[in-house]
Structures are given as C-alpha cells and as structure tokens.
N, C-alpha and C positions, 0 to 999 in steps of 0.2 A: 798491066797499062791500063785495061779497062776498070780493074777498080778503081785505081787514081780515076779517070773521068769521074766517076760518077762518086765520089766523096766530092771532089768540085763542083759538081750542080748542085748537092745536097749544100754547101754554104752558101752559093750562091741562091738558092731560093732562100735560105732563111734570111739571108740579108734583102731580098726585096718583098717578105713577108714582114721582115719588119720593117723598114720602112713606109709598108703602106699602113701598117695599122698605126705607125706614129705621124702619117699625115691623116686619118682620121680623126686621131686625136687631141687636132688643131683645127676643127669645121668647125660653125655653130649649125644649129639643127634646124631644117628645113620646115616653114608654114606645116601648120595641123593641115589635116584633110578631113573632106565629111565634115565639117563641121551644120549640126541637126541645133533649132532651138525651137522649144515648143509651141505651139503655137493653140492657145488655149487648154490645152489637158491637165492645168493645177490651176487656183484659183488662187492660190498664195506664195507662185511662183513663175518663173521660165527656168525648166531646165536646156542648159547649152551641153552638148554633148561633143565628140571628136575624134577622132584616127589619129593616137601615137603618133608623135615623131620620132626616127630612131634619133638615138642621142639626148634625146630632151631630158632636163630633167624638172622640170618647170613651164609652167604653162600659163599668161596673164591672159585676162576677158576682157573686151573690150564692148564697151554699148557705142551707140549713137542716136539719135532721134532720128533723121534721115541719112538718105543712102549714101549720100558726100559729105555728110556735116561732120563735127569733133566729134573721135570717137575718146571716150571716158573711163580709163581702167576701174573696173567693180575690182576686180580678189585676184589672185596667185591661188595655183593650185598644181599639185604633183600627180594632182590623178585626169582623166579625160572624163570628165564631167564635174558642173559647174550651174549651182542653185541661184538664180536674181532672185531675190527677195521685194528688194525696192523700185520695183516698177511700179508704174496705175497701172491700175487692172482696166483692159479692154484698148489698152495703150500699146502699139505696134514699134518695136523697138529693132535696132539694126548689132548683129552678133557677130564680130570675127576674134581673131588667138593670135599669139603670139607663142613662138613655141622658145625654151630658154635652154644654154646650159654652160659650161667653165668658160664657153668660146667665143658667148654673145647670144643675142636674140638676132631671131628670125624675123622675117617680112610679116604683115600681117596674113591672114588667113581671107579664102573668099568670104562674104559674110553669110548668115544667113536672117529671117526675118526669125521674131516670134513674142509672145501678149500672154500675158497671164486671165485669166474669165472674169468676170464678175465673182465676188466670194468674200470671204477675208482679203480684209486688207494688207499690208505690209506688217510688222511687225514694229511697232515706235515708227507709226504710221499717220498722217489724217486718214478716213475714211473717203472712198467715193463718193460724187456728186450721185445725190438721190435723183432715180428715173421714174422713168411715166408720168410725170409730175400734172395734175390735170382739176380744171378749176370751172366750178359750174355755169352753165349758162341759161339765166335765166332759168333757174330750175328752184328757187326760193325766193320767199317772199320779201327776205330782211337781210339774207347774207349771201356774200360770196364763199362756198366750201370748197377749200383746195385739199388733194390729194395725192399720194405719192409710194413710190416702192420704196420701202427702206434698204439703208444702206449698211453694208454689213460691218459691223462694229460699231456705228454708230451710236454715242448717247443720248443726243436732241437735237430736232433740226429749227433752223430760224428760216421764216416764212417770210417774203420780200417783196413788195409791192411798188410798181412803177405806171406810171399815167402815159408814155411812151414807150416802144419799143426799146430803144437804146436810150430812156429818161433813166435819171437816176432811180435809184433802189431805195426804200426805206424799210427797213424792218418794221414788220407789226409784231413781232411777238418768236417766241421760241417754246413749241411741245418737245415731250417726249414721244406723240402718236406718230403716225403716217396722216393726219387729220387735219386740219386746221378751221376755223371758223371766222371771215371778216367782214365784221358785221360793222366798219368804219365804213364800208363803201360808199357812194353813193350809187343812188336807184339806177339803174339803166345805162353807166358811165361802166363802161369798156374796161378792164386794167392789166396791168401781163403781172404774171404773180411766177417768179421762184424762190429757191427753197436749198439753204447750204447745210452740210450734214456736218456735227463737232463731235468727236470723243476726247479722250485724254492728250491725243499727241495735236490734234489740232482741227484746223474747219477744212475743210474739202471745199472746191470752186462753184462758183452758181451750175446750179444744174439747168436745162433749157429751161424756156417761159410757155410757157400756157395761158393765153385768156379767161380770163371773166369777168362775168356780171350777173346782174340780181332784180329780178322785177319788183317795181313797185307797184303800190295796190293801180287799178283802173279805176274805180267805181271809188267816192267820197261812204254811200251806208250812213247817209245821216238816220234815227233814228223816226223823226217824225214825217219821211218818207218811207218806212217800212212797217206793212203790216201782216197778220199771221191772220188765215180761216183757215175751215175745219170746215170734213161733212163727215158726221156721226163718231167712229173712232178718232178723225182727226178737229171731229169739232170739239173731240173732248182734248186730246194735244194742242190746239191750237190754246186751249181758255186759262187749258194750266200753266201750260208756258209763258203766254203771254201775259199771265203776273205772275206769273213768280219774276218773269223779266219785264215789268212795266219798263223799263231804262232805254229796252232793244224796240218798243213798238207805238205805232201810233196808234192802230186799231185791229179789235180784237174780233173775228165775225166767228160764231158758232151755229152751223148745220145740225139742228138732229143728236144731237153725243151726251153722253153723260156728264154731267154737271153738281152730280150729289155722291160722293162716295157713299154716303150712309146707305141712299136710298138706295140706292145700284146694290148695295151687301144686300140690303131686304129683296133687293126685285131676285135677288140669288138663291135666295135662302126659302122665300116666301111659296116665288112663283115660279121659279125655276128649276125648284128642289121637291116644291108643296108637292103640288102636283106634276109631276115627274112623268105620269103616265099617259098624261094626254096632255102633248104640245100642240102648238098651232100649225097650220099649215104652216105660216112664217114668223116667227122664224121658226124648223125643223128644231127637232131634239140633237141633229148632229152635229149645224149651225148651234145650239147653244152649248153642245161638250167640246167642240173645239175651244169656244166664245172663252169658255170656265180654264180650260187647258192655255191658255195664254194668259189671261187673270194672272193664272198662275206663277207663270214663267214670271211676267212682269213685279207684279206685287206680292208674293208669296200664297198655299194656298191659305183660303177665309175660313173653309167647312170644317180642317181639323188641325190642331197647333200639334206639328211632328219637330221636338227638339234636334232630330237628326238630318231635317230635311225640311226645307221652305215647299218643295213639291210633293212630296209624294203622304199620306196618311201615317198617322204612329203603326209599324210593323212592316210598314212596306217596303223595299228598298229596291236598286234595281233591276235585282234579279229576280222575283219575284213580282213586279209589277204587271207584267204580263203575261202571266201565266198563270191556270188557275190556284189561288192561293186559300187558302180558309185558317182567319184568327179564329183562336179558341179564348175565352174569358171578355172578351170583348167588351165594356160593360159601356151601356148608354141609355137615356131616359126610356128608351124603344126595348133595349136589352138590358133592365136593371139589376139583375142577378149573374149577367154574363153567359147563359146557361144555352141562348142558340150562337150556332158559327154565325160569323160575318165576314166575307168573302168579295175577293176582287172581282169583275165585271168585263165583260163586253158589251156594246150598244153602240150605233144600235143596229150594227152589221158584225158574224164572227171576225176576230183578227179587229176587230174595233175596240183594242182595249182604252179604258176610260184611266186608267192609271189616278188621277185625281180626288176618286170617290169611295165608298167601300159599301154594300148593301147588306138588307139583312136578309140572311136563307134560312124565312120562316121553315121551312120544306127540307132543311139540308138537302139535297138533290144537288149542290155546287156549283147549281147556276141560278142568275139573278131570275126571277117569275116576273111575269105584271100582277102590280099588287105589293112585290116585297119592299118594303121602301127603305131609300136610302140613307146612309145616316149622316146625321146634320150635326157636330157640335161649333158652330161660330161664338155663342156667348154662356155666360149663364142665361138661364130661363131668365124672363121677365113678362108683363105686361106692358104694352109701349099702346099708350092711352092715349097719344097725339097721331101715331101713325107714322111718325116721318122716319122708321126703320133705327134707332138710337134711342139710348137710354138716357132719360132726363130725369134729375131729382128729384126724389119726392115718385117716381113711378117703384111698383111694385116688383125684387127682383127675389129670387132662390137662389141664398147664398153655396149653393151646392156643386160647384166648380163648372168645367165646360162641359163635363159628360150630364151635369143632370142628374147622377145619384150622388145624394149621402154616401157617407164614411168610407170612398175610394181615396180618398186624401191628393186628386187630381190637381190640375194648378187652377188656381184661383177657391176653392173651398175653403173657405172656412174663415176669408179673410179678411171678414165686414165691409169690403168694395164689391161695386159690381165687375167683372172682368169679362173682357173682350179677347179673345184669340190675338194675340201678341200680331199677327202678320196681319189683322185690320188695323195697326200702326202704319203697314206699308202704304196703304190706302189713305189713311187722311191722312199721310207724307205729303199728296201727292195729288189733293182734291180744292180743282176749282170752287166749289160752294165754301170752304175754310178757306182759300186766299183771299176770295174775294170778304170775308169777316173779317181778315185781320189783317189786307194790303195797305203799309198809310193810305190819309184823306187824300192829302196831295196827287201819290201816282196815280188813285184809285179815278179821282176827279177828272184828270187829263186825261186818261181813254175815253176812245171811242168805244161801243160795244152794239156789236149787232147778235141778236137772236134767233133762232127760229125755232118751230117744232108742231110736229101735224098732233091733233088733238088727240088722235087713236093712235100713238103710237105702238108696236105690239112692244116695246122693249120700254115702256113710260118713262124716256125722254122727254115727256110733252112735261110731268112732275116733274122731272129737274128745273127744267126750265122756268117754270111756278116759282118753286122755290130758288132758284136763285136770284129772280127779279125779286121777290118779297125781299131778300137778303139787303140788292142797291136800293128799295126803298126803304128798308130800316136806317140804313144808314142814308137817308138823307136826298139821297137822287133820282129823280126823276128822269123814269122812262115811258114811251110814247109804248102803247100798247097797240094793236091792229088785229082784228081782230079776218085774217083775211088778206091776203095781197091786194096793193089801193089797184091795180093793174096791172090788166095778164099781158103773157108774152103775145103779140110781138113787142108793144109798148113796157115800159120799165118803166117801173118804180123806185121812186128818187125823195131820200128824209133828208132834214137838215139838222133833224135832233143828232143829239151824242150821243144815246141810248135807246136803241126800239127794240122789243121784240114783236115778232108777228108768230100770231096762234094760226094759223094753218088748214083748213079739213081736211080730216085723211092722216095716213098713218103714214112708216116709216117709211117713205116710196122713194122708186128711183135707183138707192144707193145702191143696191146687190145689183144692177146694171156694170158691164165694164165697158161700154161704150155712150158717155151723157152725150158728145156733142149729139149722134142718133135722136138719145131724146128733145134732143131741138128742133131735127128734122118733122120730127115725127108731131111734135107739138104744133107745128107750123098746117098738119093735115090734123090736127084737132081735136087728136087724144090725149083725154083730158091727166089723166095723168104723167105723161109727157109736160103738159105746158106747168104742171105743179113741179117737176124737176124744171124748168126751161123758168119757173118764177123765184126759185129758190136763188138761184148760180144769180140768174141777174143783177137781183137784189143784192145777192151777197157783191158784186162788183160792182153797182153803183154805187153804194154804200160807201164803197173803200177808197174807189175814185172821186168820190163827192167830197170826203172827209182827206185827202191829201190836198192842202194848200198852194194856191197858183196851177199850176198844171199844161199840160201840152194838149189841146182838149180839139178836133176835127184833123182830118186830111186830104186825099182828094183823090180821085183817080190815076191819075199823074205820077204821084209818089207812091201806090198803090202797086204798080206796074213796073218802076225804077226803082225802086227801093222798097222792097215787097215785106211782108212781116214775118219771121219764122218760127216754126216751131214744130218741140219734136225731143228725142232722147238726148239726155248725153250724162257725162260721166266726170267722177272725180277719187279723189283716193282720200280716207278720212281716218284725221292721224285717231280718231279716237277711238276706229274697227280696227286698230295695229298695220293701219295704209290700204285696208279693203279698200275696191275699187266700187263704188256706191254707184246704179244710175240714179238720175232725174230727170222729169219732166221741163223744159222750159218757153214759155214763150218771148220774144222778142217783137215791136211796135213794126207798126211800117214807120219808114225811112229812121230806125234807130243804126242803120249801116250810113246815112247818108251823111251825118257829123260826127268829128270824134270831139265835139266840144257840148253834147247833149246827154245832160242826163234824166235816168227815169226812176220814181218812182217803186217802188217793189212791190209785192203778194206774194205774201210764200201763204201756199193751198194746201191742206193736209189731209190726205184721203181718209176714206171710211174701208170699213173691215173687208171688203167683194169688191176693192178698186184696184185698180192698174194704172202705173205710168203710162202706159200704151193706148191706155181706154181713153185718156187723156188729152194726149198728144195728136191727134188725129186732125186730118181736114176738114173735117165739121164744126169741130171746137176754134179752130184757128179762122174759120170763115165766119161765126156767132163774133169770134173778139174783134174782128179787121170791121165789121158789121158794126158794134157797139162802138168803134170807133170812128167811123169813116160818118158818123148819124152826130157823132161831137155827145154821144150818152155816155158814152167814159171817155176819160183824159188816155192817155198815150201811157205804158205802163209797163212794168217786165213782170212773168206770171212763172213763180218756180214751184216745183211741184215735187215736193221730196217723195222715195219711197215711203212706202208704209208698212212692207213686207221685212218680215227676220230671216234673214237669208238663210239662217239654220233650219226655221221648218214652212216657209212660205207661208205665213200667215202673220199675222197683225202684230205689233207691237207698241202700240201705244205711246211711241213718242216719249215713252223714258227709258231711265237705264235701269234695267231689270234686275226684279232681286237675284234670280237663278241665272248665272254667267256664263253656265254649262250648258244652257238650253237658247240663253237671251242674250242681249249683248245691250253698250249704251248707246243708246238709241237718242234721247235726248243730248247729250254729249256729239254726237253725228251730225244732227240739225244743226246747232252751234257751228260744227265747220261747214256744213252748206253757206252758213251765211256769211265765213269769210272767205271762202272761195268764190262766191257771190260776190262782193263787196269788189274782190282783189282780179278777176276778171271781167266781171259788164258794168256796166258805163252805169250804175244806184246814184240815181242822186245822194 
C-alpha cells in the first residue's frame, strides 16, 4: 500500500512540474533592470549596459532627448551591452530598453541618462560646433582676429559675422586653421562672430558667438607736423633718419653729433687709436672703447676686415676673444715680417676685454704694455692731402692691401684701385653727409634743418657740422650761421630761416648728465655750462615750434590747473623687435585732455649716448616746457623720447638696423614702429 502511494506522488509531481514548465514557456520576459549609460567616458560613443531578463532572447535599445520625450529605437542585440555611436558630443540622452522572446516584448525599462565627451565625431557624421570662440577687442589697428578651439574631425571652418546678436549672419570666409582675420570690419564698430565646422559628412551648427572690434588710429600723423631732433648719438640718428625719409618729417634738428662718417672713421683711426695711451679726461678711454664696440655692433668693425665676423678681428672668435690669446704670423705695416706676436688685451681694467682690437706684443710678455701699438687696418695706406678722412682721386696710395705689406695677397693688394675695409660700406650707407649730397633737390629744399656744435667739441663734431653745412652751400642752399646763441636762457632764440647753424663756444657739454631738467635749474643760478645746455635745448624747441605752421600758442593758469600737462615713461610692443616691450618718454601739453578734437604736432627727440628716458621725463623738464607754452615761446606740441639704449648691452644703438644681430637689433625699424604707435594712440596733427 505504501509503495502504491509513493508511485502516485511521483506521477502527480511530474504532472505539476510539466504544467509549470509549460506555463513559463508561454510568458513574455520582464523589463531589463540596472540600466546604465556612460557619462562622458568615451569620446566616440555612449555605452549602455543592463542586467539580463530571464527568458529574453534579444533587447532593443531606445533613446530620447527628453525624459518624457519620444523614444527612438537605436538597435537590437542579444548581448547585455550596446554602443550608441550616433549621439552628438556633449548632448545628454535618456536610454531605456525592452526585452523580447518568442512570447512577446517587455515593457520599457527604467531610463538612465548618458552622453559622450567632446572628441572624435560619430562615424559618417558632421563635426561638433567649434568651442571657445574669441574675437579681439581693440587689440589690432586694422582687423578683428577670431580664434577658436578645433572640432575633432573637422576639415574646414567658416566664419560668420552679424551686426546684432540675433541679426543675419554673413559668411566672411573659410579656412582650415583655427584663426581668421576680419579686415573688412569698420573701425570701433562691435560685431558678433560665429564659426561652423565642416567635414566630408556635413557641417555643424553655429558655435556660440563672441563680440569683437578693432581700434582705428586716433591721430592723423601728417608729415608737415612731425619733426625729428636729437642730441649727440641721437643727433646722428635724427639727421640720418630724417634725410633718409624726407617724406616723413618737416624739420630735422641735430645737436652736436656725427654727421660725416668718413670723418668719424678718421677720428677713430687717428685720434682714438693713434694716440691710444694719451686719452683726454673726457671722453676717457673707457668711454671711447664702449663707443667703438657699439659702432662695431651697429656698422661692423671699422679697424679690421674678418670675412667670418663683422665684430671680431681676424683670428679671433667668441671662444678666444675674452681670454689671453696670441696670434703668430699676423702681418701688418707695423709687423711686416709677422715675427712679433699679436694679442688680445684688457683695457682699462682687468676683465674689460676690448674684443674688437688687437695689440702688438713687442716685448712678448702676453700683455699689452704702455706704448705697445694697437694695429690698424682701416684701408690701404694713402696720403690724405685735404684732411677729409677720405681717399680722393689723385691722392697717392700704396696698393699693398689692407695690411699695408707687399706680397701677402690680402684683400685689395695689387688690384689697381684704392681699397677700404669692406665694413666701411656699412658706415657710408648710413651717412648723413652722403644723404645730404645725394637727396633729390625737392626733398632737401623743403626740409627745415637746425644744427649746433661746440667750437671745441672733444669728438670733433664741430668739424662734422662744418662739412655738412658746406654740402648744403654747395647745393645752393643758404644757411644762417651764428657764432653763439643770439639770446641766453631764460631768454629764447628764434629763427625764421629754414636752415640755421649755431657754433657755440665750448666743448661737447652737458649730455653726459642724466638729468637735463636739472641743468635748467642750474642755469637759473647762473652756472655757465648749464646755461649752454639750456640754450641748446630751448633753441631746438623754438626752432621746431616756429617751423610748424599755425599752432596753438599760449595757455592760462586755469588750463594748467584743470587740464595739466603730462610727462612720464610709457611702453609699447615693437613688431620689429619681435614684439618686445620698449619704453619711451612722452610729454603731452597743457589742455591735451580738454578736447578730443584738438590735434598737436609732434617732435621725436632722440637721446645721446649716456642719456636715459627717465633723465628727460622729470618734473623739472615738464616745468620748463610748460613755462615755454605759458609765455607763448613755444606752441603746444607732443614730445616723444625714444629709448636709445640697446636692450642687449644697455649702451647706444645709433638708431640703425644693426649689422650684428647677435649683439644688436633692428632699432631703425623700431623707431618707425613707435611713430605708428604714437599716431594710433595719441592726437597727432
């Protein structure tokens, strides 16, 4: 009986199990659970994962752009993971799933949000819009520059511009770069800039916008209201630049500077090096050696020709120039057999290596001693009959080459013509005297020219001035010549003539001082040298002011108080010096800030060898200029003082594009950069 009951239970259990299995095989699956969509994990997809539904044979993935929005089927898979590669980068989507088997399909699963990061665009799709669009705001004088961050996969970009935020967008141009210059925009007007990215599969939406504009020049910059003047080294720069670009200037003023490069070379050869061991108290040999080095940087070594360097003498390199170095077999007119050693040397103090000169080591001790000559190879030997420092046809010369020794075969020997050190060509190419000889008559005639020089100038710049005035006379131009200033400070000399030369008694005074404004204070106390300095500057200012037509003369105490003058140091970036920040001094006259429609002539005042911008832009100098304007002695003008120091060695650069770019730079181009800057940001007439 028990055995029968057990058999019955087994049969009943099997029946119910079969019934349960049959019931399960006819049910549709439940919705997938634990749906997860990746959040920026991938740049090319959103990955969706889930937990399998029992009995499911496949899953369909859906996507919506809003939580309760329309769900779009993306694809079907039998796995529990799905990669959505069609979504836009950065856009958040809502993902959900349905599970399916032979009996039907489940309800939607719970949703999860996901997005792909910026990066590779979806295959066969357009790129995403560019990001970080930036348009320049007044940075440039003639354009708006638009930049942006690249869109991955983009092959080109189109830049659009609108005049209003919601206005019509006009395509400006297409580029494969991430920068675009809009040169068609109107000055000062604000525009809205957009960018679209494009590839083989299409074009993106517009980027976010950015506004941009460009600054038009404030000044007018008329040449008839622009003057250039200078002191010492700056006097050279003013005359050289002014005669080289007569279309830029109305007036040139030169206070005691080198105007005749041939005579300057003669001074170096005969006075500086010929009497080497007996220098004057001023300029001392230290000053002279620094000047020679700076001339060498600017124009090339005038003493020697070295085909491997415009700076070092033959046989000298950067490696041996600043250590005791002996050259053997160096032939020279003072060492014709080459038997004596030739050396580098220090002067005037230990560690002060001259670098650009060589000395004959007569006693062979490896050091230059008093009386041992510095070797000079400026040119072939000749007899300078007229004493002008230049070889003139008919003067006797020895065709023995630069070393002056027959049979060495050096440069120029036996060629039948007189030979200069080729570096001298660089001096003559920037020679004010040659410019005065060759400038067209019309250009020279229209220029107003003022020159002064001391009759006992230690650099002999008075001879330069005399030679220069002779050239003007030879070209049929009259020059008023004064022996001394007609008036002494605090009175001011005025001239109506277009060309004036003042010979003042004394030497090269005043310009080794840092503070010229202090000289005016000392002049009030009757100090003679200070009076000369004051006379020189006041005459320069008055001559330039008198030769600007029209002009705004006079002011009043109210204007001085309410709209005072401004004087100080300012800065700008020079494109010619690789956008290096350069300083300059500037004086803005009383009343400058009173009106936006008043414009002023401008004087560019170039400084001398030991002068600084700071030394010229102080309260004393400002008070002097204000006083001239207050009394009507000078019209209101802008005065700009360029920095005359080579930033690489803090010594003079002569306002030229220097031959030695390792030690120098393009300082003439820098000066014209400054003119552009001043005409752009200041109210020049």
